[in-house]
N, C-alpha and C positions, 0 to 999 in steps of 0.2 A: 221180771218185768217183760211184757210183750213188746218185742222190738219190730213187729211186723207193721208195715205201712202199705196201704193201697194208694196208688197214684193214677189218676185219670189224666189224659193229655200227655203221656210220657213220650209220645212220638213227635210232639211239637217242638218248636225251637227252644222255648224256655223249659218245658217239661223234661226234655232229654238231659239238660244240664242238672236239673233237680234230681233226677233219677241217679245219674252218675255220682253225684255228691253223696246222696244218702247211702248208696251201695258201698261207696268207699269208706263211709263212716261205720259200717257194720250192720246197717239195717237190712232186714229182709223185705225187699220191695217187690210188690206184685203190681204190675202194670195192668190196669183194667180199661176197657173201652166199650162203648155201646155202638161202635161202628161195625156193621156186618162185613165191610171190606177187609177188616183185620182179623176176622174169625179164624182164618187159616194161619195166622202168624203165631208161632209157638212162644214168642216172647211176650205176647199180650193175651190176657184173659178176656174173652168176650162176655159182657154182661149187658142184658137189656135193661137200661135204666128206667124205661117206661113201665116195667113190670116189677113190682115189689117181690113177687115170688122168685124171679130170676136173681135178684140181689140176695135174697135169703138163701137160695141154693148155692150161690157162690161162697157165701160165708160158711155154710155147712161143709162145702168141699175143700176150701182153701184155708179155713180157719179165720176167726175174727181178728181184724187188725186193731192195733191200739189207736192208730190215726188214719184218717182218710184225707188225702190232699186232692181237692177238686180243681185241677188245672185245665181240664178239657171243657170246651164250650164251642158249640157249632156255629158256623157262619160268622166268625169274628170279624171278617173283612167286609161284611155287609151289615153295618150297624143299625139299619132300619128294618132288617128282616123280621117278619112277624114271629119267627121261631124263638126269638129271645124272650118273648112274653108268653109263649105257649110251651113248645117241646122242651127247650133248654131249662126254663124255669120249673116245669113240672118234673123233669128228670132229676133236677137238683133236690126238689122237695122229697121225691121218692127215696133218694139216697139218704137224705137226712133222717127221714122217718124210719126207714127200715134198718139202717145201720145203728142208730141210737137204740131202737127196739131190741136189736141183737146184743147190745152191750158196748158199742163203740164209745170210747172215752173222749175223742177229740176229732172235730171236723174242721178242716182248714180250707177256706174258699179263696182262690186266687182271683182277685179283682183287678181294677185298673185305676190309674190316676185320673182317667177321664170321668170317673164318678164324682169328681168335684165340680164338673161343669166348666164354666168360664171364669172361675175364681182366679185372682191374681195375687202374687206374693207367696209367703210361706203358708203351706197348706197343712193345717192341723186336723187330726182325726175327728175332732168334734164338729168340724164345719159341715154344714149341709150343702148340697150342690146348688149352683145358681145358673141361670140361663136356660136355654132350650135343651132338653135331654132327649137323646135318641133311644131307640128300643133296646139296644145293647146295654146302655147304662141303666135304664129302668129295670131290665131283667136281673142284672147283677145286684142292684140295690134291693129289689124285692126278695131275692133269695137270701141275701144277708139278713134282712129284717126277720124273715121266717126262721132262719137258722138260730139267731140270737134268742128268739122266743122259745123255740123248741129246746135248746140247750138249758135255758134257765129253768124250765119246768121240771127237768130231771137231774139238775145239777151236773151237767156235762160242760165241756169246753167247746166254744165255737170261736174261731179266729177268722177275721176278714182282712186279708192282706191286700192293700192297695198298691199294686206294682206300678212303678214309673217306667220310663222308656228304656227297654232292654236293648243292649247291643252286644254283638260278638259274632264269631264265625258260625255258620250254619243256618243263617236266615234264608227266607224264601228267595227264589231267583229274581223276583220282581221287587225285592226290598231295596231301599236306598243304598245300603252298604254293598249288596251284591251287584247292583248296577254300576256303582262307582268302581268297584274292583274290576268288573268285566271291561268297562271302558278304558280303565288304566292299562290293562293287559293288551288291549287292542289299539291303544294310543289313539282313541277316538274322542271327539268333543263330547262333553257331558252337559246336556241341556237340562236346566233346573228351573224351579220356581224362584222367586226372589229370596227364599229361605230366610226370611226376616223373623219368623216365629221362633219360639224358645222351647227347649226341652230339658228336663232333668234326666240325664242319661245315667243308667247304672249298668255296669258290665256284668255279663252272665256269671262270672266267677263270684261276684259279690251277691248276686241273686241266689245262687245255689247255696252259698255259705249262710246267707240270711235265713233261708227256709230251714236249713239244717239247725240253726240256732232256735228258730221259732217252734220247731217240732217239740222242744222240751218245755215250752210255756204252757202252764195250766190255768191261765186266766183268760176268760173270754174278752174280746174287744177287737177294735179296728187297729191295724198297724200299717203305717206307711213303710214301703221298701223302695227307697230311691237313694240317690247320692247326697241329697241335701243341698245341691248346688244347681245352677242353671247355666246353659250355654246357648247362644244363638245358633240355629242350625247352620247358617252360612259359615260360622267359625269352625263348627264340627267338621263340615265337609272339607274345608281348607286343610285342617289338620290331618284328616284321613288321606286326602289327595297327596299331601306332602310326604306322609309316611310311605306312600306307594312310589315315591320318586317320580311322580307324573308331572307333566308340564302344566303349570298353573294357567297358562293361556287357554287351555282346553276346557276350563270351567266356564260355562255360560249361564250365569245367574240371570233370572228374569226372562228366560226365553218362553216361559208359559206360566199360567196362574197356578196357585196352589190347588191341588186336586180336591174335588168336592167331598170325598169321603174322609178327608183328614179333619180332625177336630181343630178348633181355633188355636190351641196351644199358646196361651198367653204366657207372660213372664211369671211362671210359678214354679215352685219347687217343694220338695217334701220336708216337713218337719220330722226330725228323727228322734224327738224326745221320748216317745213311747217305745220305739225300737230299742233305744239305749237303756231305758229303765228295765225292760223285760229281759233283755239278753246280755247286757253289759258289753255290747259290741256295736260297731257301726261300719258301714262300707268304707273301704280305704283305697280302692283302686282308682287312680286319677284318670281323667279323660285321656290324657296322653299315653299312659301306660296301657290302658284298656285298648286304645287304638293300635298300639304297637303289637299287643298280643293278638288282636283280631287279624291284622294284616299278616302276621307270622303264620297263624293257623290257616288262613286262606291260601297262602302260597304252598303250605304243606299239603293241602287238600286238592291241589291242581292235578 
């Protein structure tokens, strides 16, 4: 059996955890990127996703993978950028077309829970999005639609994983967790929005393990990867702040409005029925234990 996996986005927050987990499980993981800035990084193979010949040459040089995991996606923090419907979408189509043509058996697209739009309650994979959709959501959904059709024509596997809110050590310096930890260390007041919205948080340990399980699935479809529960952001912040042994009086909720680039984040959470059926597994790291692990790792990384 071919145990080679190509992974895009391996330098990102979630991608780095996926890579570590797969390597630890014995897979031969080749990190690929279409970012020219990484072309001199020996740990990453530069492939121009916009050119099918470049993808084909990479297959010829490094060997055909059994699975391609597409975690990389440009400008994710600008959800209305036009590239989501142009460059990002076309790059994904090129990867699907050329890799399937070369003999790839399985293509896994890492998507987002935001693809459900403003739906409330338990989110099942069969649900279509509601509400106004930004370009990021439209691009991901368009690529998934293309991937399912391409895989069906030649009897291959295409998985669209809708990932819910990831948390753990290693997030961007401007992320909520990084800012909370920084202000905790400096014993400074943390100014926040009202934090009244909700999130289905899943710890990076469970994300990596879930992807590891899904790599063995040979059935096309959409799969939610979340905790299956929901917590108000305010309560999450309080738990994190407490784990840092910080003064609760320094939390200033409502000092500013929710930022415009954040989705509405209604009270919704992942249905895990499909995940359990396909993998006989479900995430088990509690919010409390996930926060404990995150804080521990952040202190170790100082």
